[in-house]
VOPAGU-2260 file (C-alpha; in pm, 1 decimal, decimal comma):
REM VOPAGU-2260
SITE   aa  ch    i         X         Y         Z
SITE  MET   A    0      -3,5      -4,8       0,8
SITE  THR   A    1     292,4     237,9      72,5
SITE  GLY   A    2     417,2     200,6    -281,2
SITE  LEU   A    3      69,8     282,8    -422,8
SITE  LEU   A    4      45,9     594,9    -210,8
SITE  ASP   A    5     394,3     712,0    -322,4
SITE  GLU   A    6     292,6     646,8    -683,0
SITE  ALA   A    7     -24,9     859,2    -638,6
SITE  ARG   A    8     171,6    1135,0    -475,6
SITE  ALA   A    9     447,8    1137,1    -730,6
SITE  GLY   A   10     202,8    1122,1   -1022,1
SITE  PHE   A   11      12,9    1416,9    -882,2
SITE  LEU   A   12     326,8    1625,2    -848,6
SITE  ALA   A   13     433,4    1526,8   -1217,1
SITE  ALA   A   14      86,6    1609,5   -1356,5
SITE  PHE   A   15      15,6    1932,6   -1169,0
SITE  GLY   A   16     348,0    2065,2   -1055,9
SITE  TYR   A   17     269,1    2086,2    -682,9
SITE  PRO   A   18     204,9    1827,6    -403,0
SITE  PRO   A   19    -145,6    1706,9    -313,2
SITE  ALA   A   20    -337,9    1814,0     -10,3
SITE  GLY   A   21    -432,2    1464,4      90,6
SITE  LEU   A   22    -455,9    1094,2     -12,8
SITE  TRP   A   23    -770,2     882,3       3,2
SITE  SER   A   24    -825,4     529,3    -115,7
SITE  ALA   A   25   -1104,7     284,1    -178,4
SITE  PRO   A   26   -1099,2    -100,2    -240,5
SITE  GLY   A   27   -1204,4    -325,6    -518,3
SITE  ARG   A   28   -1432,5    -591,2    -431,4
SITE  VAL   A   29   -1532,2    -951,8    -500,0
SITE  ASN   A   30   -1889,3   -1063,2    -476,0
SITE  LEU   A   31   -1899,4   -1381,4    -268,9
SITE  ILE   A   32   -2251,6   -1449,4    -391,9
SITE  GLY   A   33   -2551,2   -1257,1    -515,2
SITE  GLU   A   34   -2504,2   -1165,3    -885,9
SITE  HIS   A   35   -2752,8    -942,2   -1069,4
SITE  THR   A   36   -2975,6    -941,8    -772,7
SITE  ASP   A   37   -2894,2    -577,6    -673,5
SITE  TYR   A   38   -3090,3    -395,4    -940,6
SITE  ASN   A   39   -3378,0    -642,1    -868,4
SITE  GLU   A   40   -3398,2    -511,7    -509,4
SITE  GLY   A   41   -3252,8    -839,1    -368,1
SITE  PHE   A   42   -2961,8    -944,2    -150,5
SITE  VAL   A   43   -2585,8    -949,9    -218,7
SITE  LEU   A   44   -2283,2   -1051,4     -19,9
SITE  PRO   A   45   -1961,0    -879,1    -142,5
SITE  PHE   A   46   -1642,1    -801,5      43,8
SITE  ALA   A   47   -1377,9    -541,6     -13,8
SITE  ILE   A   48   -1041,5    -671,1    -116,3
SITE  ASP   A   49    -691,3    -565,5     -29,7
SITE  ARG   A   50    -636,0    -406,0    -370,6
SITE  ARG   A   51    -711,9     -30,8    -382,1
SITE  THR   A   52    -733,5     285,6    -581,7
SITE  VAL   A   53    -577,0     592,2    -437,9
SITE  ALA   A   54    -697,2     952,5    -517,8
SITE  ALA   A   55    -439,5    1224,7    -453,2
SITE  LEU   A   56    -635,4    1547,7    -451,7
SITE  ALA   A   57    -595,5    1919,0    -386,5
SITE  PRO   A   58    -861,3    2195,9    -425,1
SITE  ARG   A   59    -818,7    2475,3    -669,0
SITE  ALA   A   60    -979,2    2821,6    -668,1
SITE  ASP   A   61   -1095,5    2861,7   -1023,1
SITE  GLY   A   62   -1378,7    2610,1   -1040,7
SITE  LEU   A   63   -1193,4    2368,1   -1274,6
SITE  ILE   A   64   -1182,3    1992,3   -1240,5
SITE  ARG   A   65    -858,0    1835,9   -1370,4
SITE  VAL   A   66    -833,8    1457,6   -1371,8
SITE  SER   A   67    -526,8    1245,0   -1426,7
SITE  SER   A   68    -445,1     876,8   -1385,6
SITE  SER   A   69    -156,2     640,6   -1404,9
SITE  ILE   A   70    -351,4     423,6   -1651,7
SITE  ALA   A   71    -422,2     693,4   -1909,0
SITE  ASP   A   72    -223,4     971,7   -2071,4
SITE  GLY   A   73    -315,8    1330,7   -2050,9
SITE  LEU   A   74    -559,8    1542,6   -1852,2
SITE  THR   A   75    -923,5    1563,8   -1864,3
SITE  VAL   A   76   -1036,5    1922,9   -1775,7
SITE  THR   A   77   -1388,7    2051,5   -1730,7
SITE  ALA   A   78   -1551,4    2320,6   -1518,8
SITE  LEU   A   79   -1744,8    2212,9   -1195,8
SITE  ALA   A   80   -2033,2    2402,4   -1327,3
SITE  ASP   A   81   -2024,8    2212,6   -1658,3
SITE  ALA   A   82   -2003,1    1861,7   -1493,3
SITE  LEU   A   83   -2334,7    1733,5   -1635,4
SITE  PRO   A   84   -2424,1    1397,5   -1793,2
SITE  GLY   A   85   -2284,6    1383,6   -2140,2
SITE  ALA   A   86   -2010,4    1634,0   -2086,4
SITE  VAL   A   87   -1737,2    1383,3   -2029,8
SITE  HIS   A   88   -1675,8    1044,5   -2182,7
SITE  GLY   A   89   -1426,9     753,5   -2124,6
SITE  TRP   A   90   -1278,2     661,9   -1781,6
SITE  ALA   A   91   -1280,6    1022,3   -1669,5
SITE  ALA   A   92   -1658,2    1025,3   -1652,0
SITE  TYR   A   93   -1639,7     816,5   -1336,2
SITE  PRO   A   94   -1461,5    1078,2   -1126,9
SITE  VAL   A   95   -1624,5    1381,6   -1290,3
SITE  GLY   A   96   -1959,8    1202,0   -1239,9
SITE  ILE   A   97   -1896,2    1196,1    -860,4
SITE  ALA   A   98   -1884,2    1575,5    -841,2
SITE  TRP   A   99   -2220,7    1580,7   -1019,4
SITE  GLY   A  100   -2358,7    1304,5    -807,3
SITE  LEU   A  101   -2278,3    1470,7    -480,8
SITE  GLY   A  102   -2490,8    1755,2    -601,4
SITE  GLN   A  103   -2773,4    1517,1    -671,9
SITE  VAL   A  104   -2787,2    1379,9    -322,5
SITE  GLY   A  105   -2815,0    1718,1    -138,5
SITE  ALA   A  106   -2474,4    1875,9    -143,6
SITE  SER   A  107   -2474,2    2241,7    -253,1
SITE  LEU   A  108   -2200,7    2272,8    -515,7
SITE  ALA   A  109   -2242,3    2652,9    -581,0
SITE  GLY   A  110   -1934,0    2848,1    -494,7
SITE  LEU   A  111   -1721,7    2533,3    -408,9
SITE  PRO   A  112   -1366,3    2515,9    -540,9
SITE  GLY   A  113   -1268,5    2291,8    -825,9
SITE  PHE   A  114    -998,7    2021,9    -774,1
SITE  ASP   A  115    -704,9    1842,6    -920,1
SITE  VAL   A  116    -692,4    1467,2    -872,8
SITE  ARG   A  117    -457,2    1195,0    -969,9
SITE  PHE   A  118    -547,5     824,4    -939,4
SITE  ALA   A  119    -317,4     527,3    -897,0
SITE  SER   A  120    -453,4     173,3    -861,6
SITE  ASP   A  121    -361,3    -193,1    -826,7
SITE  VAL   A  122    -729,2    -301,9    -888,9
SITE  PRO   A  123    -719,5    -483,7   -1228,1
SITE  LEU   A  124    -943,1    -313,8   -1489,9
SITE  GLY   A  125   -1224,9    -499,2   -1641,7
SITE  ALA   A  126   -1162,4    -800,7   -1413,1
SITE  GLY   A  127   -1500,3    -796,9   -1247,1
SITE  LEU   A  128   -1340,9    -651,2    -932,7
SITE  SER   A  129   -1517,2    -315,2    -956,1
SITE  SER   A  130   -1229,8     -85,1   -1040,1
SITE  SER   A  131   -1486,5     182,3   -1140,5
SITE  ALA   A  132   -1646,9     189,2    -795,4
SITE  ALA   A  133   -1307,6     208,2    -633,2
SITE  ILE   A  134   -1240,0     534,5    -835,7
SITE  GLU   A  135   -1574,8     672,1    -750,1
SITE  SER   A  136   -1558,9     583,8    -380,8
SITE  ALA   A  137   -1206,8     708,7    -330,7
SITE  LEU   A  138   -1301,5    1047,3    -476,7
SITE  ALA   A  139   -1633,4    1060,0    -297,1
SITE  VAL   A  140   -1471,6    1045,3      44,0
SITE  ALA   A  141   -1203,6    1287,8     -67,2
SITE  LEU   A  142   -1445,1    1544,2    -188,2
SITE  ASN   A  143   -1678,4    1488,2     119,2
SITE  GLU   A  144   -1383,3    1594,3     338,0
SITE  THR   A  145   -1230,4    1857,5     122,1
SITE  TRP   A  146   -1563,3    2035,6      56,5
SITE  ASN   A  147   -1678,1    1980,8     409,8
SITE  LEU   A  148   -2006,4    1836,6     287,5
SITE  GLY   A  149   -2082,1    1627,2     601,2
SITE  LEU   A  150   -2248,8    1343,0     405,7
SITE  ASP   A  151   -2270,1    1004,6     567,2
SITE  ARG   A  152   -2149,8     688,5     389,7
SITE  THR   A  153   -2505,0     589,6     276,5
SITE  ARG   A  154   -2547,4     914,5     103,5
SITE  LEU   A  155   -2198,4     865,6     -61,6
SITE  VAL   A  156   -2308,0     532,8    -193,5
SITE  GLN   A  157   -2617,1     700,4    -343,2
SITE  ALA   A  158   -2395,3     967,3    -510,4
SITE  ALA   A  159   -2160,1     717,9    -654,6
SITE  HIS   A  160   -2446,2     496,2    -773,9
SITE  LEU   A  161   -2604,5     786,6    -955,4
SITE  ALA   A  162   -2271,0     876,5   -1109,9
SITE  GLU   A  163   -2234,8     526,8   -1255,5
SITE  ASN   A  164   -2590,7     492,7   -1369,1
SITE  ASP   A  165   -2676,3     841,1   -1489,6
SITE  PHE   A  166   -2347,8    1012,1   -1569,5
SITE  VAL   A  167   -2153,2     717,2   -1707,0
SITE  GLY   A  168   -2446,1     523,1   -1830,3
SITE  ALA   A  169   -2369,9     181,2   -1676,9
SITE  PRO   A  170   -2701,1      29,8   -1553,2
SITE  THR   A  171   -2559,7    -127,4   -1235,3
SITE  GLY   A  172   -2702,1    -167,7    -892,7
SITE  ILE   A  173   -2564,7     -50,5    -548,9
SITE  LEU   A  174   -2350,1    -356,7    -477,0
SITE  ASP   A  175   -2015,9    -215,9    -585,6
SITE  GLN   A  176   -2032,5     127,1    -422,4
SITE  SER   A  177   -2168,8     -19,3    -101,2
SITE  ALA   A  178   -1885,0    -263,8     -89,8
SITE  ALA   A  179   -1619,2      -2,4    -146,1
SITE  LEU   A  180   -1767,1     250,5     104,8
SITE  LEU   A  181   -1910,8      36,9     386,9
SITE  SER   A  182   -1701,7    -279,6     410,5
SITE  ARG   A  183   -1518,7    -383,0     729,1
SITE  ALA   A  184   -1202,3    -581,1     750,6
SITE  GLY   A  185   -1246,5    -952,0     800,5
SITE  ALA   A  186   -1600,9    -954,2     698,5
SITE  ALA   A  187   -1839,5    -969,6     400,6
SITE  LEU   A  188   -2120,1    -713,1     377,4
SITE  PHE   A  189   -2481,4    -848,5     359,8
SITE  ILE   A  190   -2672,3    -578,0     172,3
SITE  ASP   A  191   -3054,1    -551,5     130,5
SITE  CYS   A  192   -3061,7    -367,1    -194,0
SITE  ARG   A  193   -3422,5    -261,8    -143,3
SITE  ASP   A  194   -3357,5     -28,7     149,2
SITE  GLY   A  195   -2976,8      -9,8     126,0
SITE  SER   A  196   -2929,5    -153,3     480,4
SITE  SER   A  197   -2621,5    -360,7     541,6
SITE  VAL   A  198   -2466,3    -566,2     819,2
SITE  PRO   A  199   -2119,9    -728,8     835,1
SITE  VAL   A  200   -2087,7   -1110,5     823,1
SITE  ASP   A  201   -1761,8   -1238,2     965,5
SITE  LEU   A  202   -1587,9   -1473,9     731,3
SITE  ARG   A  203   -1336,8   -1622,9     967,3
SITE  LEU   A  204   -1130,3   -1755,7     683,4
SITE  ASP   A  205    -799,1   -1761,9     859,6
SITE  ALA   A  206    -938,9   -1957,8    1149,5
SITE  ALA   A  207   -1087,8   -2212,3     904,4
SITE  GLY   A  208    -768,7   -2238,8     708,8
SITE  LEU   A  209    -925,3   -2111,3     400,9
SITE  ALA   A  210    -843,7   -1847,7     135,4
SITE  VAL   A  211   -1029,4   -1684,7    -151,0
SITE  LEU   A  212    -831,3   -1705,9    -484,3
SITE  VAL   A  213    -915,9   -1471,3    -764,5
SITE  ILE   A  214    -873,6   -1605,3   -1116,2
SITE  ASP   A  215    -860,4   -1316,7   -1354,0
SITE  THR   A  216    -925,7   -1475,5   -1700,6
SITE  LYS   A  217    -819,1   -1172,4   -1890,2
SITE  VAL   A  218   -1145,3   -1182,5   -2087,7
SITE  ARG   A  219   -1255,4    -816,7   -2068,5
SITE  HIS   A  220   -1614,1    -688,9   -2041,2
SITE  GLU   A  221   -1784,4    -352,0   -2072,5
SITE  HIS   A  222   -2096,6    -299,4   -1857,9
SITE  VAL   A  223   -2213,2       6,8   -2060,1
SITE  SER   A  224   -2257,1    -215,9   -2369,0
SITE  GLY   A  225   -2538,1    -457,7   -2451,2
SITE  GLY   A  226   -2519,8    -781,0   -2248,5
SITE  TYR   A  227   -2561,4    -628,1   -1899,6
SITE  ALA   A  228   -2837,8    -390,5   -2002,8
SITE  ALA   A  229   -3019,8    -676,0   -2189,3
SITE  ARG   A  230   -3024,0    -890,6   -1872,5
SITE  ARG   A  231   -3153,2    -600,3   -1665,6
SITE  ALA   A  232   -3427,5    -525,8   -1916,8
SITE  ALA   A  233   -3533,9    -894,8   -1916,0
SITE  CYS   A  234   -3561,2    -878,3   -1530,1
SITE  GLU   A  235   -3771,9    -563,3   -1538,3
SITE  ARG   A  236   -3989,5    -710,9   -1803,7
SITE  ALA   A  237   -4042,4   -1033,4   -1601,2
SITE  ALA   A  238   -4124,0    -830,8   -1284,6
SITE  ARG   A  239   -4383,5    -625,7   -1479,3
SITE  ASP   A  240   -4545,3    -929,9   -1636,3
SITE  LEU   A  241   -4559,0   -1090,1   -1290,4
SITE  GLY   A  242   -4720,5    -777,2   -1143,1
SITE  VAL   A  243   -4454,9    -711,2    -875,9
SITE  ARG   A  244   -4235,2    -413,6    -803,2
SITE  ALA   A  245   -3910,9    -626,5    -853,7
SITE  LEU   A  246   -3817,7    -985,3    -866,8
SITE  ARG   A  247   -3718,6    -964,6    -504,9
SITE  ASP   A  248   -4091,0   -1014,8    -437,0
SITE  VAL   A  249   -4126,0   -1342,7    -617,2
SITE  THR   A  250   -4078,6   -1690,2    -470,3
SITE  SER   A  251   -3963,7   -1996,2    -656,2
SITE  PRO   A  252   -4306,2   -2164,7    -638,4
SITE  GLN   A  253   -4473,5   -1838,9    -756,2
SITE  LEU   A  254   -4238,9   -1817,8   -1049,2
SITE  LEU   A  255   -4290,6   -2174,6   -1147,8
SITE  ALA   A  256   -4671,4   -2131,7   -1142,1
SITE  ALA   A  257   -4641,1   -1825,1   -1364,8
SITE  ARG   A  258   -4409,2   -1988,5   -1618,4
SITE  GLY   A  259   -4662,4   -1981,7   -1899,5
SITE  ARG   A  260   -4689,3   -1603,7   -1872,2
SITE  LEU   A  261   -4321,4   -1545,3   -1943,3
SITE  GLY   A  262   -4119,3   -1616,0   -2252,3
SITE  SER   A  263   -3862,7   -1887,2   -2216,3
SITE  GLU   A  264   -3569,2   -1644,3   -2194,4
SITE  ASP   A  265   -3732,0   -1414,8   -1941,0
SITE  TYR   A  266   -3836,2   -1706,8   -1726,2
SITE  ARG   A  267   -3475,1   -1829,2   -1702,6
SITE  ARG   A  268   -3341,6   -1484,8   -1625,1
SITE  ALA   A  269   -3604,7   -1443,7   -1351,6
SITE  ARG   A  270   -3526,6   -1790,7   -1221,8
SITE  HIS   A  271   -3160,4   -1703,3   -1177,1
SITE  VAL   A  272   -3246,2   -1392,2    -978,0
SITE  VAL   A  273   -3512,0   -1559,4    -757,5
SITE  THR   A  274   -3289,8   -1858,4    -676,1
SITE  GLU   A  275   -2991,0   -1636,5    -627,8
SITE  ASP   A  276   -3163,4   -1434,2    -368,0
SITE  GLN   A  277   -3222,1   -1749,0    -166,7
SITE  ARG   A  278   -2872,3   -1861,4    -216,7
SITE  VAL   A  279   -2746,0   -1539,8     -54,4
SITE  LEU   A  280   -2969,1   -1584,2     240,2
SITE  ASP   A  281   -2858,6   -1944,2     279,2
SITE  THR   A  282   -2492,7   -1841,1     254,5
SITE  VAL   A  283   -2522,9   -1583,0     523,1
SITE  ALA   A  284   -2682,5   -1847,9     750,9
SITE  ALA   A  285   -2397,6   -2099,9     661,6
SITE  LEU   A  286   -2119,9   -1843,1     735,1
SITE  ARG   A  287   -2279,5   -1745,7    1060,2
SITE  ALA   A  288   -2282,9   -2114,6    1157,8
SITE  GLY   A  289   -1923,0   -2165,3    1048,5
SITE  ASP   A  290   -2024,4   -2399,3     771,2
SITE  HIS   A  291   -1782,3   -2302,2     497,0
SITE  ALA   A  292   -1846,4   -2621,4     299,3
SITE  ALA   A  293   -2218,3   -2529,3     262,7
SITE  ALA   A  294   -2118,8   -2184,9     152,7
SITE  GLY   A  295   -1888,6   -2340,2    -108,6
SITE  ASP   A  296   -2166,8   -2552,6    -244,7
SITE  LEU   A  297   -2386,7   -2246,8    -281,8
SITE  MET   A  298   -2124,3   -2063,8    -464,2
SITE  SER   A  299   -2095,3   -2347,5    -718,0
SITE  ALA   A  300   -2470,4   -2352,1    -751,2
SITE  SER   A  301   -2466,1   -1981,1    -812,9
SITE  HIS   A  302   -2211,8   -2028,0   -1098,5
SITE  ARG   A  303   -2431,8   -2300,8   -1263,8
SITE  SER   A  304   -2732,7   -2061,5   -1254,6
SITE  MET   A  305   -2528,3   -1782,7   -1411,3
SITE  ARG   A  306   -2396,8   -2012,0   -1679,4
SITE  ASP   A  307   -2733,0   -2186,5   -1767,4
SITE  ASP   A  308   -3011,2   -1946,2   -1675,1
SITE  PHE   A  309   -2858,7   -1597,7   -1695,2
SITE  GLU   A  310   -2606,7   -1692,1   -1972,5
SITE  ILE   A  311   -2327,2   -1449,9   -1857,6
SITE  SER   A  312   -2040,2   -1679,8   -1823,2
SITE  THR   A  313   -1763,4   -1761,8   -2069,0
SITE  PRO   A  314   -1580,1   -2083,1   -2147,2
SITE  GLU   A  315   -1276,4   -1948,6   -1964,1
SITE  LEU   A  316   -1481,8   -1870,2   -1654,6
SITE  ASP   A  317   -1647,4   -2218,7   -1671,8
SITE  LEU   A  318   -1307,6   -2382,1   -1695,8
SITE  ALA   A  319   -1166,0   -2185,5   -1403,5
SITE  VAL   A  320   -1463,2   -2285,1   -1185,5
SITE  GLY   A  321   -1457,7   -2655,7   -1285,1
SITE  ILE   A  322   -1088,0   -2695,9   -1234,3
SITE  SER   A  323   -1099,9   -2515,8    -900,2
SITE  VAL   A  324   -1368,5   -2752,6    -762,2
SITE  SER   A  325   -1204,8   -3064,8    -901,4
SITE  SER   A  326    -871,3   -2944,6    -749,8
SITE  GLY   A  327    -996,9   -2912,5    -394,4
SITE  ALA   A  328   -1183,4   -2586,8    -365,5
SITE  LEU   A  329   -1508,7   -2590,0    -150,1
SITE  GLY   A  330   -1673,8   -2387,6    -415,5
SITE  ALA   A  331   -1621,4   -2148,4    -697,4
SITE  ARG   A  332   -1802,1   -1908,9    -917,7
SITE  MET   A  333   -1765,0   -1616,3   -1156,4
SITE  THR   A  334   -1783,5   -1284,6    -984,7
SITE  GLY   A  335   -1901,2    -950,4   -1121,9
SITE  GLY   A  336   -2137,3    -856,8   -1413,1
SITE  GLY   A  337   -2021,3   -1140,1   -1637,1
SITE  PHE   A  338   -1917,1   -1180,2   -2000,5
SITE  GLY   A  339   -1557,5   -1206,5   -1878,1
SITE  GLY   A  340   -1357,9   -1097,5   -1583,9
SITE  SER   A  341   -1276,1   -1313,0   -1281,0
SITE  ALA   A  342   -1387,9   -1624,9   -1091,9
SITE  ILE   A  343   -1327,0   -1675,8    -728,4
SITE  ALA   A  344   -1257,4   -1998,6    -551,2
SITE  LEU   A  345   -1314,5   -2058,5    -177,9
SITE  THR   A  346   -1032,4   -2305,8    -102,4
SITE  PRO   A  347    -814,5   -2450,8     169,1
SITE  ALA   A  348    -507,7   -2239,6     185,5
SITE  ARG   A  349    -287,0   -2544,4     163,1
SITE  ALA   A  350    -440,2   -2625,3    -177,1
SITE  ILE   A  351    -370,0   -2284,0    -333,8
SITE  GLN   A  352     -47,3   -2392,6    -512,9
SITE  ARG   A  353    -200,1   -2708,9    -647,4
SITE  LEU   A  354    -501,9   -2512,1    -775,3
SITE  ARG   A  355    -292,7   -2252,4    -942,4
SITE  GLN   A  356     -89,3   -2526,7   -1122,2
SITE  ALA   A  357    -404,6   -2708,0   -1233,0
SITE  ILE   A  358    -552,9   -2394,8   -1380,8
SITE  ARG   A  359    -234,9   -2301,5   -1566,5
SITE  GLN   A  360    -210,8   -2640,4   -1709,4
SITE  ALA   A  361    -586,9   -2658,1   -1820,7
SITE  PHE   A  362    -580,1   -2310,9   -1980,4
SITE  THR   A  363    -258,2   -2381,2   -2159,7
SITE  GLN   A  364    -396,4   -2713,7   -2296,7
SITE  ARG   A  365    -697,5   -2530,3   -2438,4
SITE  GLY   A  366    -496,1   -2252,6   -2585,0
SITE  TYR   A  367    -649,9   -1986,8   -2354,9
SITE  THR   A  368    -442,2   -1702,4   -2200,7
SITE  VAL   A  369    -313,1   -1805,5   -1862,1
SITE  PRO   A  370    -506,8   -1619,3   -1597,8
SITE  GLU   A  371    -353,7   -1387,4   -1329,9
SITE  MET   A  372    -426,9   -1546,2    -989,9
SITE  PHE   A  373    -398,9   -1392,6    -651,3
SITE  THR   A  374    -549,2   -1431,1    -309,6
SITE  VAL   A  375    -754,1   -1157,2    -156,5
SITE  ARG   A  376    -841,6   -1065,0     200,9
SITE  PRO   A  377   -1163,7    -905,8     326,9
SITE  SER   A  378   -1051,5    -545,8     388,7
SITE  GLN   A  379   -1162,2    -204,0     503,7
SITE  GLY   A  380   -1373,2      33,8     290,4
SITE  ALA   A  381   -1277,5     377,7     168,1
SITE  ARG   A  382   -1057,6     592,4     395,5
SITE  ARG   A  383    -809,0     871,2     420,5
SITE  ASP   A  384    -456,4     754,1     393,5
SITE  GLY   A  385    -249,3    1062,8     416,6
C-alpha cells in the first residue's frame, strides 16, 4: 500500500506541478454470492479486497476539475459548473460524475472550489473486481472531506451509484459502491438492496484455514454495452409481467406457477434472480454457523445458474470454476457482471499452489491466455490515507 500511495503522490506532482493536499483510497471488491440481484432489489454478499485505488487530491480556486491517472495519458479538464451527464466520456466520466452525483444527493456545489486529482490503482481493470467503484468511492470520500459536505456513507453510496448509472450510463445496482464504502476488515457485507441496509458477516477464513483465490481470466467486459443492459431489461420485463415491483418479491413456487406467462428467456433470467436471492440468504446463514463447506456448495450452484439461466459466463470462466472445484476448492463461481472478468474459489489455503498449477495447465492445454491469480483478504472500505 505504501508504494501505491507514493505512486499517487509522485504522479500528482508530475501532472500538476505541486504536491496534493491529501490521499484517500477505496478498495476493489469480490462478490462472494448474489449476482444481478442488486438492481432487482434483492440481496448481495460482497467483500472489499486488499487491492485499492488511491486518489491524490487538492482543491483549486478557479472552479476547474482536472483529472489524471496512471493508467491513461493526458488530463481531462472541465469546469465544475459544466459537470453534467454527457459532458465527459471515457474513464474520466467516473470521477467527474462523482462531483455531479454529490450535488444530486443534497450537497450544494455552488461556490465550491474545483480540484485536481490523480489516481493510482492496483485493482485490475475489467476483471469484475469493480475498479470503477473504487475510483468513485475514493473520490467521494476525498471530496466529502475537502468540501466539508458532511454526508454520511449511505449518501456517498447514493452519489456514486447515480454517477455510474446516470453520468457514465452503466446500469448497475448499488452492490459495488456499497462494498467499497461500507465494508469492514475480516467480513463480508450483507446488503439488502431494497432499503440499502447492510450488516457485516464475519468470514473467519484464517481460523478455518481457508483463502479466496481470484482467477482473472483476462477476458474483458464492458458494462455500458449490450449484455448487461439486456439482462436488466429482461428482469424488469419479467417483474412487470408478474405484477410485482421487483423480482425480489417473487418466490420460486410463484415463478414456476407463472411460467406460462413469461417467454422462455425471461423465465430463465427471472429464475436465476429468484434462486440467487435465496442462495445469498442461505450463504449468510451458513457463514454465521461456520459451515464454509455449505457456503462453497452455494457458490458453485450460483455459477451454474449464471451459466445456464442468466447466460453471462464464458468458456474461460467455466473452466476456471470447474478446475477449481475438481482441485480441492470448497466452491467457485464467476464474480461480477459477467461476460468475462474473474472467478473466485473458496479453497483450503494449503491447496492454493495445487489449484494454481492445475488452472495454468488446463488453460494452456486449451489455448487460452493463462489467468492472473492472486488471493484476496476481506478489507476495510474507503478511507483517508495521508
